One Martini backbone bead per residue (centre of mass of N, CA, C, O) as a GRO file, in nm:
protein
  140
    1UNK     BB    1   2.770   3.608  -0.939
    2UNK     BB    2   2.962   3.858  -0.813
    3UNK     BB    3   3.028   4.165  -0.833
    4UNK     BB    4   3.240   4.413  -0.740
    5UNK     BB    5   3.022   4.604  -0.617
    6UNK     BB    6   2.885   4.377  -0.427
    7UNK     BB    7   3.175   4.324  -0.264
    8UNK     BB    8   3.183   4.599  -0.159
    9UNK     BB    9   3.283   4.756   0.125
   10UNK     BB   10   3.175   4.953   0.379
   11UNK     BB   11   3.334   5.212   0.524
   12UNK     BB   12   3.403   5.379   0.784
   13UNK     BB   13   3.484   5.644   0.942
   14UNK     BB   14   3.731   5.810   1.043
   15UNK     BB   15   3.851   5.998   1.295
   16UNK     BB   16   3.982   6.223   1.116
   17UNK     BB   17   3.721   6.292   0.948
   18UNK     BB   18   3.550   6.370   1.190
   19UNK     BB   19   3.730   6.598   1.298
   20UNK     BB   20   3.732   6.772   1.043
   21UNK     BB   21   3.427   6.827   1.040
   22UNK     BB   22   3.415   6.963   1.330
   23UNK     BB   23   3.611   7.199   1.265
   24UNK     BB   24   3.446   7.324   1.038
   25UNK     BB   25   3.189   7.379   1.203
   26UNK     BB   26   3.316   7.563   1.408
   27UNK     BB   27   3.424   7.776   1.215
   28UNK     BB   28   3.143   7.862   1.109
   29UNK     BB   29   3.017   7.938   1.378
   30UNK     BB   30   3.234   8.162   1.443
   31UNK     BB   31   3.133   8.340   1.208
   32UNK     BB   32   2.813   8.350   1.247
   33UNK     BB   33   2.759   8.449   1.535
   34UNK     BB   34   2.837   8.754   1.526
   35UNK     BB   35   2.640   8.824   1.305
   36UNK     BB   36   2.389   8.752   1.458
   37UNK     BB   37   2.426   8.936   1.705
   38UNK     BB   38   2.416   9.202   1.552
   39UNK     BB   39   2.123   9.169   1.443
   40UNK     BB   40   1.989   9.156   1.716
   41UNK     BB   41   2.067   9.440   1.809
   42UNK     BB   42   1.929   9.593   1.578
   43UNK     BB   43   1.641   9.483   1.629
   44UNK     BB   44   1.604   9.605   1.910
   45UNK     BB   45   1.628   9.900   1.828
   46UNK     BB   46   1.404   9.904   1.621
   47UNK     BB   47   1.178   9.812   1.818
   48UNK     BB   48   1.192  10.049   2.004
   49UNK     BB   49   1.137  10.277   1.798
   50UNK     BB   50   0.853  10.165   1.728
   51UNK     BB   51   0.729  10.167   2.005
   52UNK     BB   52   0.757  10.476   2.050
   53UNK     BB   53   0.566  10.547   1.815
   54UNK     BB   54   0.321  10.396   1.926
   55UNK     BB   55   0.306  10.559   2.192
   56UNK     BB   56   0.271  10.836   2.076
   57UNK     BB   57   0.007  10.783   1.931
   58UNK     BB   58  -0.157  10.710   2.184
   59UNK     BB   59  -0.109  10.978   2.326
   60UNK     BB   60  -0.237  11.160   2.111
   61UNK     BB   61  -0.523  11.030   2.126
   62UNK     BB   62  -0.565  11.101   2.417
   63UNK     BB   63  -0.552  11.407   2.387
   64UNK     BB   64  -0.772  11.449   2.180
   65UNK     BB   65  -0.998  11.340   2.383
   66UNK     BB   66  -0.914  11.488   2.678
   67UNK     BB   67  -0.666  11.737   2.649
   68UNK     BB   68  -0.440  11.550   2.782
   69UNK     BB   69  -0.194  11.393   2.915
   70UNK     BB   70  -0.117  11.136   3.082
   71UNK     BB   71   0.015  11.023   3.391
   72UNK     BB   72   0.023  10.743   3.244
   73UNK     BB   73   0.046  10.453   3.058
   74UNK     BB   74  -0.201  10.297   3.192
   75UNK     BB   75  -0.420  10.497   3.059
   76UNK     BB   76  -0.427  10.347   2.782
   77UNK     BB   77  -0.598  10.098   2.901
   78UNK     BB   78  -0.720  10.272   3.149
   79UNK     BB   79  -0.938  10.483   3.343
   80UNK     BB   80  -0.764  10.586   3.600
   81UNK     BB   81  -0.852  10.913   3.603
   82UNK     BB   82  -1.159  10.944   3.530
   83UNK     BB   83  -1.232  11.028   3.239
   84UNK     BB   84  -1.486  11.141   3.046
   85UNK     BB   85  -1.338  11.141   2.737
   86UNK     BB   86  -1.272  10.861   2.735
   87UNK     BB   87  -1.188  10.617   2.447
   88UNK     BB   88  -1.084  10.360   2.523
   89UNK     BB   89  -0.847  10.183   2.441
   90UNK     BB   90  -0.528  10.260   2.304
   91UNK     BB   91  -0.415   9.995   2.439
   92UNK     BB   92  -0.380   9.667   2.543
   93UNK     BB   93  -0.054   9.698   2.579
   94UNK     BB   94   0.219   9.793   2.745
   95UNK     BB   95   0.535   9.778   2.650
   96UNK     BB   96   0.829   9.657   2.666
   97UNK     BB   97   1.132   9.655   2.611
   98UNK     BB   98   1.352   9.441   2.453
   99UNK     BB   99   1.496   9.413   2.762
  100UNK     BB  100   1.248   9.441   2.995
  101UNK     BB  101   1.183   9.744   3.027
  102UNK     BB  102   1.043  10.027   3.111
  103UNK     BB  103   0.913  10.295   3.000
  104UNK     BB  104   0.984  10.635   3.011
  105UNK     BB  105   0.752  10.884   3.156
  106UNK     BB  106   0.685  11.231   3.085
  107UNK     BB  107   0.430  11.446   3.066
  108UNK     BB  108   0.640  11.683   3.156
  109UNK     BB  109   0.868  11.764   2.956
  110UNK     BB  110   1.211  11.839   2.942
  111UNK     BB  111   1.258  11.828   2.620
  112UNK     BB  112   0.933  11.849   2.554
  113UNK     BB  113   0.778  12.114   2.560
  114UNK     BB  114   0.434  12.052   2.629
  115UNK     BB  115   0.476  11.752   2.640
  116UNK     BB  116   0.666  11.447   2.613
  117UNK     BB  117   0.857  11.182   2.754
  118UNK     BB  118   1.033  10.909   2.585
  119UNK     BB  119   1.213  10.612   2.726
  120UNK     BB  120   1.500  10.402   2.660
  121UNK     BB  121   1.796  10.266   2.822
  122UNK     BB  122   1.843   9.994   2.720
  123UNK     BB  123   2.028   9.716   2.794
  124UNK     BB  124   2.123   9.836   3.093
  125UNK     BB  125   1.890  10.035   3.221
  126UNK     BB  126   2.071  10.307   3.188
  127UNK     BB  127   2.174  10.611   3.176
  128UNK     BB  128   2.311  10.606   2.893
  129UNK     BB  129   2.548  10.517   2.657
  130UNK     BB  130   2.636  10.265   2.406
  131UNK     BB  131   2.489  10.145   2.150
  132UNK     BB  132   2.285   9.924   2.317
  133UNK     BB  133   2.306  10.131   2.578
  134UNK     BB  134   2.152  10.341   2.448
  135UNK     BB  135   1.937  10.577   2.429
  136UNK     BB  136   1.582  10.591   2.360
  137UNK     BB  137   1.384  10.849   2.196
  138UNK     BB  138   1.156  11.156   2.134
  139UNK     BB  139   1.399  11.407   2.099
  140UNK     BB  140   1.625  11.319   1.867
   0.00000   0.00000   0.00000
C-alpha cells in the first residue's frame, strides 16, 4: 500500500508564478546594471591614470639613457631615431587608452615646460569633457 506522500503528484508551476519570478529578476537586473556600469567607468579612468604613470616612467628611463625625451611613443619600443645610447625596449607595447584611443604625446610640453605632455581625451576621444569624457593627463 502507498502512503500519502507517495501518492502526491508534483504539480508544475503556474503561469502566474513564472511571471512573478521573471518580474523579480528584471527588477534585480534593473538595480544592479547601473551600479555595474558606474564601476566600469571608474575602472577605465583608473586604468588610464595607471597607464599614464607607466608611460611617464618609461619616458623618464629613455631620457636617462639617451639624454632627451623621444620624438614619439614608438621610440619606447624600437630605436626609431637611431640613438647610440638607446638601451630599450622600454616597453614591449605602447598601450592604447581604455577607450581604444592613442595617448597624445608632446615631447616639448605646452603644460610641462622642459618636459613632456601626455594625455588621454577620455571616452569621447575629444579634448575637454566631463566625467568619463574628461581628459586625463600628466600635468594636473
